[in-house]
C-alpha positions as CSV (number, residue, x, y, z in Angstrom):
1,M,-12.8,13.5,12.0
2,S,-9.2,13.0,13.2
3,L,-7.4,9.8,14.2
4,P,-6.4,9.5,17.9
5,D,-2.8,9.0,18.8
6,W,-1.2,5.9,17.5
7,R,-1.0,3.0,19.9
8,I,1.9,0.8,18.7
9,T,2.6,-2.8,19.7
10,H,5.9,-4.2,18.6
11,Y,6.6,-7.9,18.2
12,R,9.8,-9.7,17.3
13,Y,8.0,-12.5,15.4
14,L,4.4,-12.8,14.2
15,A,2.7,-15.0,11.6
16,S,0.9,-11.9,10.3
17,T,0.3,-8.4,11.7
18,S,-2.9,-8.2,9.7
19,D,-4.2,-11.4,11.3
20,V,-3.7,-9.9,14.7
21,V,-5.5,-6.7,13.8
22,L,-8.3,-8.5,11.9
23,G,-8.8,-10.8,14.9
24,R,-9.2,-7.8,17.2
25,I,-11.6,-6.1,14.8
26,R,-13.7,-9.4,14.6
27,D,-13.8,-9.6,18.4
28,G,-14.8,-6.0,18.8
29,D,-11.6,-5.1,20.7
30,A,-9.8,-2.9,18.1
31,L,-9.8,0.9,18.4
32,P,-8.9,3.4,15.6
33,G,-5.2,4.0,15.6
34,E,-4.0,0.7,16.8
35,V,-0.8,-0.4,15.0
36,V,0.9,-3.8,15.2
37,V,4.5,-4.0,14.0
38,A,6.6,-7.1,13.6
39,A,10.3,-7.4,13.0
40,V,9.6,-10.7,11.1
41,Q,6.4,-12.2,9.7
42,T,6.4,-15.9,9.0
43,A,3.1,-15.8,7.1
44,G,2.8,-12.3,5.6
45,R,0.6,-12.0,2.6
46,G,-0.1,-9.7,-0.3
47,R,-3.0,-9.4,-2.8
48,Q,-4.7,-12.5,-4.2
49,G,-3.3,-14.6,-1.3
50,R,0.3,-14.3,-2.4
51,N,3.0,-15.0,0.1
52,W,4.9,-11.8,1.2
53,I,8.4,-12.6,2.4
54,S,8.8,-10.5,5.5
55,E,12.4,-11.0,6.8
56,A,14.3,-8.9,9.3
57,G,15.3,-5.6,7.9
58,G,11.8,-4.7,6.5
59,L,9.0,-2.6,8.0
60,W,5.9,-4.8,8.5
61,L,2.8,-3.3,10.1
62,T,-0.9,-3.2,10.1
63,A,-3.1,-0.4,11.4
64,A,-6.8,-0.4,12.4
65,L,-8.3,2.5,10.6
66,P,-11.9,3.8,9.9
67,T,-13.1,3.7,6.3
68,G,-16.7,4.7,6.5
69,S,-18.7,4.0,3.4
70,A,-16.0,4.9,0.9
71,P,-15.5,2.9,-2.3
72,F,-13.5,-0.3,-1.6
73,G,-10.4,0.7,-3.6
74,Q,-9.8,4.1,-2.1
75,P,-8.3,3.2,1.3
76,A,-5.4,1.2,-0.3
77,L,-4.7,4.2,-2.6
78,V,-4.6,6.6,0.3
79,A,-2.3,4.3,2.2
80,A,-0.1,4.0,-0.8
81,V,0.2,7.8,-1.2
82,A,1.2,8.1,2.5
83,A,3.7,5.2,2.2
84,C,5.2,6.7,-1.0
85,E,5.6,10.1,0.6
86,A,7.4,8.6,3.5
87,V,9.7,6.6,1.3
88,Q,10.4,9.7,-0.9
89,T,12.1,11.2,2.2
90,W,15.1,8.9,1.4
91,V,14.3,7.9,-2.2
92,P,12.7,10.8,-4.1
93,E,12.1,8.8,-7.3
94,A,9.8,6.3,-5.6
95,G,6.3,6.0,-7.1
96,V,3.1,4.0,-7.0
97,K,1.6,1.4,-9.4
98,W,-2.1,0.7,-9.2
99,P,-3.5,-0.5,-7.0
100,N,-1.0,-1.2,-4.1
101,D,2.7,-1.3,-5.2
102,L,5.6,1.0,-4.3
103,L,8.2,1.0,-7.1
104,V,11.7,2.4,-7.5
105,R,13.3,2.1,-11.0
106,G,10.8,-0.7,-11.8
107,R,11.6,-2.6,-8.7
108,K,8.9,-3.4,-6.2
109,V,9.9,-2.2,-2.7
110,G,6.6,-2.3,-0.9
111,G,2.9,-3.0,-1.0
112,I,-0.4,-2.3,0.7
113,L,-3.2,-4.7,1.6
114,V,-6.5,-3.4,3.0
115,E,-8.8,-6.0,4.4
116,R,-12.3,-5.2,5.6
117,L,-14.8,-7.5,7.5
118,A,-18.5,-7.2,6.7
119,R,-20.2,-4.6,8.8
120,A,-17.0,-3.6,10.6
121,E,-16.3,0.1,11.1
122,L,-12.5,-0.5,11.0
123,A,-10.3,-2.0,8.3
124,A,-6.9,-3.6,8.7
125,V,-4.5,-1.5,6.6
126,G,-1.3,-3.6,6.1
127,I,1.9,-2.0,4.8
128,G,5.0,-3.9,4.0
129,I,8.2,-2.2,2.8
130,N,11.6,-3.8,2.0
131,V,13.9,-1.4,3.8
132,A,17.1,-3.3,4.1
133,C,16.0,-6.6,2.7
134,R,14.4,-8.1,-0.3
135,P,13.3,-11.6,-1.3
136,T,16.1,-14.0,-2.1
137,D,13.8,-16.7,-3.5
138,G,10.2,-17.0,-4.8
139,E,8.3,-15.3,-7.6
140,L,9.3,-11.7,-6.5
141,M,13.0,-12.4,-6.3
142,S,13.8,-10.9,-9.8
143,S,11.4,-7.9,-9.5
144,A,11.8,-6.8,-5.9
145,G,14.2,-4.2,-4.5
146,A,15.3,-2.8,-1.1
147,L,15.2,0.9,-0.3
148,I,18.8,0.9,0.9
149,E,19.8,0.1,-2.7
150,F,18.4,3.5,-3.8
151,A,18.4,5.7,-0.6
152,E,20.3,9.0,-0.5
153,A,21.0,8.5,3.3
154,P,21.3,5.7,5.7
155,L,17.9,4.1,6.5
156,S,16.4,1.5,8.8
157,P,12.9,0.3,9.6
158,E,13.1,2.2,12.8
159,D,13.9,5.4,10.9
160,L,11.0,4.9,8.5
161,L,8.3,3.9,10.9
162,P,7.6,7.4,12.5
163,V,7.8,9.1,9.1
164,L,5.3,6.7,7.6
165,L,2.9,7.0,10.5
166,D,3.0,10.8,10.4
167,A,2.2,10.7,6.6
168,L,-0.5,8.0,7.1
169,R,-2.2,10.1,9.8
170,R,-2.1,13.3,7.7
171,R,-3.4,11.7,4.6
172,W,-6.0,9.5,6.3
173,D,-7.4,12.6,8.2
174,E,-7.5,14.4,4.8
175,W,-9.4,11.6,3.2
176,L,-11.9,11.2,6.0
177,G,-12.5,14.9,5.8
178,G,-13.6,14.7,2.1
179,G,-10.2,15.3,0.5
180,W,-10.3,12.4,-2.0
181,P,-10.2,14.8,-5.0
182,S,-6.9,16.3,-3.9
183,L,-5.5,12.9,-2.9
184,R,-6.3,11.6,-6.4
185,E,-4.2,14.4,-7.8
186,V,-1.3,13.5,-5.5
187,W,-1.6,9.9,-6.7
188,R,-1.5,11.1,-10.3
189,G,1.8,12.8,-9.6
190,M,3.3,9.5,-8.2
191,D,1.8,7.1,-10.8
192,V,4.6,5.3,-12.6
193,A,2.2,3.5,-15.0
194,R,0.4,6.5,-16.5
195,G,0.8,6.7,-20.2
196,R,2.5,3.3,-20.4
197,P,1.2,0.3,-22.3
198,V,-0.4,-2.1,-19.9
199,R,-2.4,-5.3,-19.8
200,M,-4.8,-6.1,-17.0
201,E,-4.9,-9.7,-15.7
202,P,-7.7,-10.5,-15.3
203,P,-9.7,-9.5,-17.4
204,G,-7.2,-9.2,-20.3
205,L,-7.9,-5.5,-20.9
206,A,-5.0,-3.8,-22.8
207,G,-4.2,-0.2,-23.6
208,L,-2.5,2.8,-22.0
209,A,-2.8,3.4,-18.3
210,D,-4.6,6.7,-17.8
211,G,-4.7,7.3,-14.0
212,I,-7.6,6.5,-11.7
213,D,-11.2,7.5,-11.7
214,E,-13.2,9.2,-9.0
215,H,-13.8,5.8,-7.3
216,G,-10.2,4.7,-7.4
217,A,-10.5,2.3,-10.3
218,L,-7.8,2.2,-13.0
219,R,-8.5,3.9,-16.3
220,V,-7.2,2.2,-19.4
221,R,-7.3,4.1,-22.7
222,L,-8.0,1.6,-25.5
223,A,-6.7,1.6,-29.1
224,D,-9.9,3.2,-30.4
225,G,-9.5,6.1,-27.9
226,S,-12.3,5.1,-25.5
227,V,-11.6,4.5,-21.8
228,S,-12.4,1.4,-19.9
229,V,-12.0,1.0,-16.1
230,A,-10.8,-1.9,-14.0
231,S,-11.5,-2.2,-10.3
232,V,-9.7,-5.5,-9.9
233,G,-6.8,-7.2,-11.4
234,E,-3.0,-6.8,-11.8
235,V,-1.2,-4.3,-14.0
236,I,1.3,-5.9,-16.3
237,F,3.7,-3.5,-18.2
238,V,3.9,-4.5,-21.9
């Protein structure tokens, strides 16, 4: 199965690109490959309902993509691989942190949020990347970065968009075609947490990050050598 050509709709301002796509999925109007892009989001969001500051200078988009019956965590990881590959065109050192963060030198430069409605064939795959902007207030101010701080060549959201969509199509088609094992290996090569001491909040699990399992859950190697897995939660470096 291959995705059809992208159908991109650009907006200057939106509350949330994901809300637009989710609404179209809910109404039965969305088609695979629809992409909504906003120059500014006034109510962007990340995981666990966090506010995602989406000012001019960033790339804010949501795509309607098929997910089939795959484990819930895999789509976000596939999107993160594609987004990281696109970013690496300008910032080769970019990496991923489970489950949905793009990091450069410990700074969060982007994130992925996949939202699925019950019994819907399509998911809203949201991607937000701080290209030429980063939060100047709020909880992410001290930990966020912008790609232009690290890029090896000039970069704008308009430059990044086609590269990102090319990578997303290629990796999504690969995944739909049964390529999760190879994508998991690509993820391992990008993983900035592997081998580092981490704590999961919740549920308070602590140990060394040890990649992801066949379902996309995070593996954590405990002090006694055993491995536990976490399918939800936040990775905290310790």
